[in-house]
Structures are given as structure tokens and as C-alpha cells.
VEXDREN-2710 file (C-alpha; in Angstrom, 1 decimal):
% VEXDREN-2710
k/r/px/py/pz
1/MET/-15.9/37.8/3.8
2/THR/-18.2/36.3/6.5
3/GLU/-17.2/32.9/7.7
4/ILE/-19.9/30.3/6.9
5/SER/-20.1/27.0/9.0
6/SER/-21.0/23.7/7.4
7/GLN/-23.4/23.5/10.2
8/LEU/-25.2/26.7/9.0
9/VAL/-25.2/25.7/5.3
10/GLN/-26.6/22.3/6.5
11/THR/-29.5/23.8/8.4
12/LEU/-30.4/25.8/5.5
13/ARG/-30.4/23.3/3.2
14/GLU/-32.7/21.3/5.6
15/LYS/-35.0/24.2/5.6
16/THR/-35.2/24.8/1.9
17/ALA/-34.0/21.7/0.4
18/ALA/-31.9/24.0/-2.1
19/GLY/-28.3/22.6/-3.0
20/MET/-25.4/22.9/-0.7
21/MET/-23.2/25.3/-2.8
22/ASP/-26.8/27.5/-3.5
23/CYS/-27.2/27.7/0.2
24/LYS/-23.5/28.6/1.1
25/ARG/-23.9/31.4/-1.4
26/ALA/-27.1/32.6/-0.2
27/LEU/-25.4/32.9/3.4
28/VAL/-22.3/34.5/2.3
29/GLU/-24.4/37.1/0.5
30/THR/-26.6/37.8/3.3
31/LYS/-23.7/37.4/5.9
32/GLY/-25.1/34.4/7.7
33/ASP/-28.6/35.5/8.2
34/MET/-30.7/32.5/7.9
35/ASP/-34.0/34.3/7.3
36/LYS/-32.6/36.5/4.6
37/ALA/-30.8/33.6/2.8
38/ILE/-34.0/31.7/2.9
39/THR/-36.0/34.7/1.4
40/LEU/-33.1/35.1/-1.2
41/LEU/-33.2/31.4/-2.2
42/ARG/-37.0/31.7/-2.8
43/GLU/-36.6/35.0/-4.6
44/LYS/-34.0/33.0/-7.0
45/GLY/-36.5/30.1/-7.3
46/LEU/-33.6/27.8/-6.1
47/ALA/-35.7/26.4/-3.0
48/SER/-38.5/25.4/-5.0
49/ALA/-36.5/23.8/-7.8
50/ALA/-34.5/21.8/-5.5
51/LYS/-37.9/20.4/-4.0
52/ARG/-39.0/19.2/-7.7
53/ALA/-35.3/17.5/-7.9
54/GLY/-36.7/14.6/-6.4
55/ARG/-39.5/14.1/-9.2
56/VAL/-39.0/11.7/-12.0
57/ALA/-37.9/13.3/-15.1
58/SER/-37.9/10.6/-17.9
59/LYS/-39.4/12.8/-20.9
60/GLY/-37.0/15.4/-22.9
61/VAL/-35.0/15.5/-26.0
62/VAL/-31.5/14.2/-26.8
63/GLU/-30.0/17.6/-28.7
64/SER/-27.2/18.0/-31.3
65/TYR/-25.1/20.6/-32.0
66/ILE/-22.2/20.7/-34.8
67/HIS/-19.5/23.3/-34.5
68/LEU/-17.0/24.9/-36.7
69/HIS/-17.7/23.2/-40.0
70/GLY/-18.2/19.9/-38.7
71/SER/-15.0/19.5/-36.6
72/ILE/-16.8/19.3/-33.2
73/GLY/-20.2/17.6/-32.8
74/VAL/-22.1/17.3/-29.5
75/LEU/-25.1/15.1/-28.4
76/VAL/-26.8/15.8/-25.0
77/GLU/-29.9/14.4/-23.4
78/VAL/-31.9/16.7/-21.2
79/ASN/-34.8/15.4/-19.6
80/CYS/-38.0/16.8/-18.1
81/GLU/-41.3/15.5/-16.7
82/THR/-43.9/15.9/-19.4
83/ASP/-43.9/15.8/-23.3
84/PHE/-45.5/19.0/-23.2
85/VAL/-42.5/20.9/-21.7
86/ALA/-40.4/18.9/-23.9
87/LYS/-41.8/20.6/-27.1
88/THR/-41.8/24.0/-25.5
89/PRO/-39.6/26.9/-27.1
90/ASP/-37.7/27.6/-23.4
91/PHE/-36.9/23.7/-23.3
92/LYS/-35.8/23.4/-26.4
93/THR/-33.4/26.6/-26.3
94/LEU/-32.3/25.3/-23.0
95/ALA/-30.9/22.1/-24.6
96/LYS/-29.4/23.7/-27.4
97/ASP/-27.6/26.1/-25.2
98/ILE/-26.1/23.2/-23.3
99/ALA/-25.0/21.4/-26.3
100/MET/-23.4/24.6/-27.3
101/GLN/-21.8/24.7/-23.8
102/VAL/-20.3/21.2/-24.2
103/ALA/-18.9/22.1/-27.5
104/ALA/-17.1/25.4/-26.4
105/SER/-16.1/24.6/-23.0
106/ASN/-15.3/20.6/-23.2
107/PRO/-16.7/19.6/-19.7
108/GLN/-15.6/16.1/-18.6
109/TYR/-18.5/15.2/-16.3
110/VAL/-22.3/16.5/-15.6
111/VAL/-21.7/17.2/-12.1
112/ARG/-19.0/16.7/-9.1
113/GLU/-20.3/13.7/-7.9
114/ASP/-19.7/12.2/-11.3
115/ILE/-15.8/12.5/-10.7
116/PRO/-14.2/9.1/-9.3
117/ALA/-12.5/9.8/-6.0
118/ASP/-8.9/8.9/-7.4
119/VAL/-9.2/11.7/-9.9
120/ILE/-10.1/14.1/-7.1
121/GLU/-7.4/12.7/-4.8
122/LYS/-4.5/13.1/-7.9
123/GLU/-5.8/16.7/-8.7
124/LYS/-5.4/17.6/-4.9
125/GLY/-2.0/15.9/-5.2
126/ILE/-0.8/18.1/-8.0
127/ILE/-2.3/21.4/-6.2
128/ARG/-0.5/20.3/-2.9
129/GLN/2.8/20.0/-4.5
130/GLN/2.5/23.2/-6.6
131/LEU/1.8/24.9/-3.2
132/LEU/4.8/23.2/-1.5
133/ASN/7.3/24.0/-4.5
134/ASP/6.5/27.6/-3.5
135/GLU/9.2/28.9/-1.2
136/LYS/6.6/31.4/0.7
137/ASN/4.5/28.3/1.6
138/LYS/7.2/26.3/2.9
139/ASN/6.3/27.2/6.7
140/LYS/2.4/27.3/6.3
141/PRO/0.9/24.8/8.8
142/ALA/-0.6/21.7/7.3
143/ALA/-4.5/23.0/8.0
144/VAL/-3.7/26.1/5.9
145/ILE/-2.5/24.3/3.0
146/ASP/-5.3/22.0/3.2
147/LYS/-7.7/24.9/3.3
148/ILE/-5.8/26.6/0.2
149/ILE/-6.2/23.1/-1.6
150/GLU/-9.9/23.2/-1.0
151/GLY/-10.4/26.5/-2.2
152/ARG/-8.4/25.6/-5.4
153/ILE/-10.0/22.2/-6.1
154/GLY/-13.3/24.4/-6.4
155/LYS/-11.9/25.7/-9.7
156/PHE/-11.1/22.4/-10.9
157/PHE/-14.9/21.5/-10.2
158/SER/-15.6/24.6/-12.3
159/ASP/-13.4/23.8/-15.2
160/VAL/-14.6/20.0/-15.9
161/CYS/-18.1/19.8/-14.5
162/LEU/-20.7/20.9/-16.9
163/MET/-23.0/22.4/-14.3
164/GLU/-20.6/24.5/-12.7
165/GLN/-19.1/25.8/-15.8
166/PRO/-19.8/29.7/-16.3
167/PHE/-22.7/29.9/-18.8
168/ILE/-20.9/30.8/-22.3
169/LYS/-23.8/33.4/-23.2
170/ALA/-23.8/34.9/-19.6
171/PRO/-20.8/34.2/-17.6
172/GLU/-21.9/35.9/-14.6
173/GLN/-24.0/32.6/-13.9
174/ASN/-23.2/28.8/-14.3
175/VAL/-25.2/26.2/-16.1
176/GLU/-26.6/24.9/-12.9
177/ALA/-28.4/28.5/-12.3
178/LEU/-29.4/28.3/-15.9
179/VAL/-31.3/25.1/-15.5
180/LYS/-32.7/26.0/-12.1
181/ALA/-34.1/29.2/-13.6
182/LEU/-36.4/27.4/-16.0
183/ILE/-37.0/24.9/-13.4
184/ALA/-38.6/27.6/-11.4
185/LYS/-40.3/29.1/-14.5
186/ILE/-42.1/26.0/-15.7
187/GLY/-42.6/24.1/-12.4
188/GLU/-41.1/20.9/-13.6
189/ASN/-37.9/19.1/-12.8
190/ILE/-35.0/19.2/-15.4
191/VAL/-32.1/17.2/-15.5
192/VAL/-29.1/17.2/-17.8
193/ARG/-28.7/13.5/-18.0
194/ARG/-25.4/12.9/-20.2
195/PHE/-23.6/14.1/-22.9
196/ALA/-21.1/13.3/-25.7
197/ARG/-18.6/15.3/-27.6
198/PHE/-16.9/14.6/-30.5
199/GLN/-13.8/16.4/-32.0
200/LEU/-12.2/15.5/-35.4
201/GLY/-8.9/13.8/-35.1
202/ALA/-8.9/13.8/-31.3
END
């Protein structure tokens, strides 16, 4: 796999205003070709979607979903910019799909930025100990261990962060990609603001 520097990712982000992870994926897919990566982001609607992210999204819906005969209940707030979009079938479907995602996959946070630093450090410490407990890792340099930890913490993020979870109806894309696809389609910013999940007896 082509090694992509953080500087290259940052440059692409400045050129497109797309998200860091989207930029990195585009550069990996295009083997570091900046022009092709820009084109790829534009084709996917991610560059324009990111530029809309600064616009205020104060309308929307609070969607509910009840699963398994009432044993799991979810409330999710999804915001957009106008009442008109909030009433469209596409937006209502997205809100319902996200509520179902929360019910099925039980995320703990909306995005990784919501995770307290001490929670991330604790998880990294657990991963580090697991690695050091494995004999084949005993003589690996600290820098190599750190790189492995960074790779594995990404899996932790995709488990606990709603926007990074594989979408239950199409696991080849994550929830963030699902939201950005609708942003590109409707031309308005969309924000998954918050959610609450209730499980009977939990």
C-alpha cells in the first residue's frame, strides 16, 4: 500500500475542505496523486459536502425506533438547514436508518472527537499490553508497537463511533459516507446531533 504522509493529507484537505479520513482514503486509492484525489473527492461529493459543514443546521427531526417488541428503543436528533428538507422522504429515511443503526450497533459516541482523552488512552494501554503479552512482539522497537497501536485504535473508533460504523444496510460504506451522500444530493448541511439508546433491563 502506498505510504501517505500526514502533510499530503493536510494539503488535500486545504484544497478541498473534505474530512481528514476522506482525504487519506482518496490519496491511498489514487496512490498519492493529488489531482486524481481531488477529482475522486469531487465525484463522491465529499469536497462540496465538507464545505457545507460550516453552515448552520438547526432544523430537522427527532426520530424514534423501537426494536425487538419493545426491548430496545432509540431517539436520534438529525439536523438540516431548512424545514423543507426535513420533510423530504430522503431525509426522513436517513433519520430512520440512523435510528436503526443505533439500535443494532450500539455506538457510544457520535464522532471520535466526542470520546474523552482518558478513554482513548485507556484503550491504547490495553492494546499495548496485549501486544507486549505476545512473545512475537517482545523485540519489536517501540515505534513499531506504537504504529500497530494506532492501527488498532482505528478499529476501536469504528466500533464505538456512530459515524465510523459500517452502515447496517450496506456495510461497504460507513454512516458518515451515507450522510455525506445525502448532503451532496440535497445541497444542505446535515448533522447527526445526538442519540439516546434504551435497552430493557440494561
